[in-house]
N, C-alpha and C positions, 0 to 999 in steps of 0.2 A: 440762323444757317441756312443756306440755302442748299438744297439737294440738288445733285446733277445728275441728269438721267443718262442714259447711254443707250440710242435705239437699237433695235431689236435685231435691224439690220446690219448693224456695227458688228455685235455679238456673233452672228452668224458666222465670222469670218472663222472663230474659234470652234463654235458649237457645232458646225457641220461634220467635225472632224472626230467626234465623240463616239464613245461603242454605241455599236448595235447592238453588241450582248448587253446585259443585264449585271450589274457588279453584284459577285456573290453567289450568282449562278455556278452553275456546273456544265463543263464540256465536256464531251464523251466521244471517242471515235467509234463510228460503228461500219462494218463491212458487210457487203451482202445487199441484194436488193429485195429479196423476201423470194426471189422465185428461183434466181441461178444458184445453183449448187457451189457451196464454198468450196475453192481449191486452190491447186496451187497455179493453175491458168491466170489467176487475177480476177480480185471482184472490185467493184465500186465501191468509193469511201463517202462517207460523209462526217461532219462535227454535228454532232445533235447538243442541244441547250436545253437543260432542264432546271428548273428552279431548284432550292435547297430541298424544297419537300417532296419533289418528283414529278413536278407539273410542267409536262413539254412545253417549251416554248417555241424552237423551231430548230429545222436542220439547213444545214449548208453543205449542197452538193457538191462535191469536188468532180469536176467533168474527166469521165473516162473515154471520151470519144473526141475526136477533132483534132486540131494540130498540135496540141502539148497535153494529151491523156495522163491521166493518173491513177495506178491501180494499188491493190496492196494483195499480197497472199492470203487467200480467203480463210486456209484451213492452217495457217501457220498460228499458233497461240501465243509466240513471241515477238512476233510483228505486231506494229497500231499503236506504239509508246505515244505518248503526248507528252509536251514539256512545255512549260511557261518559260517565257523569255525573262532574261534577267529585269530586264526592265519593266517586266511586266504588261508589254504591250501587245504581244502575240501570241500564238501556238505555234509551235513547229510539231514536224513528224515526217519519218522516212518512209519511202515508198520509191516507186519506179515509174518511170516516165512512160507508161506502155498503155496501151487498149489492154483489152481480154485477149490470151494468146488463144493459137486454135491447136497448138501443142505444145508439148514440154512445160518448163514452169519458169516462171519471174526468178525467182531466186538460184535457178538452175542455170541460166542464161547469160552471156556475158554482158558486161557491162557496157561495151562495144555496140552488142546487140538491142539489149533492153537498159538504158541509162537508168542510175539509178540518182532520186531525186529527193529532194528535201522540199516538202510542202508546208506553206505558211497561210497562215489565217489571222488577220489584223481583229482589231478590237471593232471594226466597222463592217466585219463581215468579209471583206476583202480576201480573195485566195491568189496565192502566187507561187512559183517554183524558183526561188533564188539561186539555188544552186542544181545542176544537173552535170552528174558525171558521168565519162564512158570508160572510167578505170576505176574507181574506188569499189570494194566489197563486191569486183567482178565473179561470177560463178558461185556466188553466196549469199546469205540473208542480210538483206540492211534493214535493220530492225529501231533505230532510236536517234532523234538530232534534236540538237540544243543550239539558241543561239541567245550572245550578250543582249541583243538588240539594237548591235552596231556593226551591224554586216558580217559579223563572225560568225560562223557555223562550224559545230562539229559535229560527227556522225559515229555510228558504233555498228555493230552485227556480228557477223561471224568470219574469221581467218584473216582478219585485219588489225583487230583492236580498235582503240579510239582514235579518230583521223580528224585532222583539222581540215576543213572544206572550203574555208574564208567563204567568198560568195561566186566562185567561179570554178570552174571545173577543175583545178588542180586539187589534188589530195597529199596531205605531208601526214603520213603515220607517225604517231607523237609516242604511242604505247603498244607495246609488243607483248608483254608480259602475259596478258589476258588477252584471248583472241576469241573466245565467245561470249560474247557482251548481250545484255538484256535490255534494258532501260538505263538511258543517262538523265541527270538534270543538272544545273549549275546552282550551288548552294553556297551562299557567302564567299562570291566569286570564286569556287573551286568548280572542277569538274569532279561530278560522281556517276557512279554507274554501279551495276548490278551484275554479276554472274549468277550462277544457280545458287552458289553457297555463300555468298558473302556480299557487304556494301563497299565499294574501293573508294578512295580519294586520289586524285592527282591535283596536286598544289598550283594554283592559280588558275590559268588558262591560257595554257602555252600555243604557241601558233606553229611550232617547228622544234626540232631535237627530238630527244626521246627522254620522257617521262617516266619516272618508276612509281607505279600505284601504290600507296597502302592498305592495308585491309582494315576498314574501319570497324565494321561489324560483322562476323564471322558467323551467319546464321546458320550453317550446316546444314540446311534444307533445300529449298526450290525456289530461289529469292525474284520477286518483279520487282514492281515500281516501290515507291520508299518516299518518304516524308521526315524531313526535321523541323522541330520548333526555332524561333529566334534566337536562343541561347544554346542551343544546342546542346541540349540536356533530356530531351526526349525525342524518339525516334518510331515511328510505325515503318512495318517492311510487309509488302503483302507477299505470301507464300501460298503457291498454289496445290500444293499436294492437300489432301484431305485432312479436315480436322482433326480425325483418329489418328493420324500419323504426323501431326505436329505443324499444318496448315492452316491458312487462316489470315489474320492481319497480327503478325507480332507486335507486341510492344516492349520498346528497348528504354531503358532509363541509366544514366550517365551518373555515376556513383562516386567522381571526381577521379577515379584511376582508369575505370573500363566501363564499357557497354553491358549492361545486363540485363536478359529476357527477364521481365516482371511477369508477363502472360500473354497468351493468344487469343485473340477475338476470333469466334465463330460465324464465318459470313453467311452460315446457314444453307438452305438447298439441300441438294443430295450429297453434296462433298465438304461444302464450308469453306473451302481455298479462295485465293482470290488472286487477281494479278494487277490491274488499273487501282490507283490510290490515289486522293486528295483528302488533307486532313485541315480542318478548320481548329486553330489552337487561341481563337483567341476569347473564348470563355472558360470558367472553372473547369469544365469538363471537354476534352477535345471531342468534336464531331468527326468522324472518320466516316469517308464514303469510299465504296470500293466497285469494282466491277468482278463478278465471279466467274467459276470455271468450268460451267456448263458449256458444250460443245457449239451449241447453237441456242439462241433464245435463252442466253444468259441475262443476269438481273443487275441492275444497278440499285445497289443499297445503303442503308445507312446506320451508323452504330453511335449513340452519342455513350463515351468510354467513360463509365464510372466504376468499373472494375471487370474482373475476368469473367463475369456471368452476363455481363452487356448484351442484350437482344438484338440482333440485327433487325430493321425494319426494309422491306422490299418497295423500292422505289420506281422502279420500271423495267419492263422486259424488251430485249432488245428484239423478240418479233421472230417468227418461224424464217429459217433460212437467214438466219442473220446475228452478228455478232457484236456485243459491247467490248472494246479492247482499252485503249489509254484514257485516261481520265484525268481533270485539270480543273482548276476555277476557270472562269472566264475572264479575258484580258482585259485591262484598263485603257483607254485612250489615252495616249501620248503625245501631246500637240507636236507638230514640227516645229521647231524654233523660229523657220520662216512664218508660221501661224500667230506665234506671239509679236513678231515684229511687225507684220501688217496689221494686226490688232491695234498695237500701240499708236502705229503710225497714223490709222485712223483716229483714235481715240484724240490725240494731239490734235490732229486738223479740226475734229469737230470742236475742241476745247476752245480752240482760237478762234473759231467762227462764233462761238456764243459770245466772248470777249468783245468781239468788232461790234455786236449786236447791241451789248448792253451798254 
């Protein structure tokens, strides 16, 4: 049997679009530059990449100046959530299309003066703002954003509920029963979000109309990010209260009828609470990663969940006058259909040329 060798130049049509991020690493939002005070005036944003063992890999800086600046509120602990797209190909986060203000606050400004924006970073490390709105979440905090990877975007924050933002400035509020939201994710084709005291689900991914959210897990605490396993039988919820008052990383198990709190993991440090969360469910013992609740110079931690007494390991510190916020696993490259088509066309031509020579 003859082996057919495909030239590397032909393969590069697909490979050049593959991830700059390393698969299985962690991506974490950090705000602050280490010098400027974290405040409502707005701070710069970056997406940092760390290995699963805490080795720093790179930092993708989001421009805070120029024609399309992007900022987040530096001292708002509920801003900065990070979500992985439904297709796994990009990260999304909510913020403001604005440089640092000289007065006032980002969240307190009208959307006409300070547009609300969704930031997106692809697997190749490319940043864009697919949504900039001059009406959504006006004079309120814009906290979280998700996408299905097919140019549909949803946002949440304060005062407006879950809002479908498409990929334009138009906004359609699809949920108004809860109007102070923290973190959103898409789970098994459904929109999920947290309030301070519960994890809610909206059936499907609606783009219009009014949906009624269902409380899936009533945590009764101060809930932030969350993660479910593929079978929806195990969930973790980050809670930013102190460990002594119920905060940390709550483990919930489905007993066939209801979600039951099994125990809470201590994220360590002075309080033991957590806000950002990512969980590796692939092994016998889930590996839980979280960002902690210190005001600045907080921590990225790892806990191998073998039971209630599982100890945390510090992986990284945010640094002085900086803070870690949202946390996710790194996105994977999702090649465009045109890349496959171009590759296939080139391959057909290459094989035809070889036949003519033989």
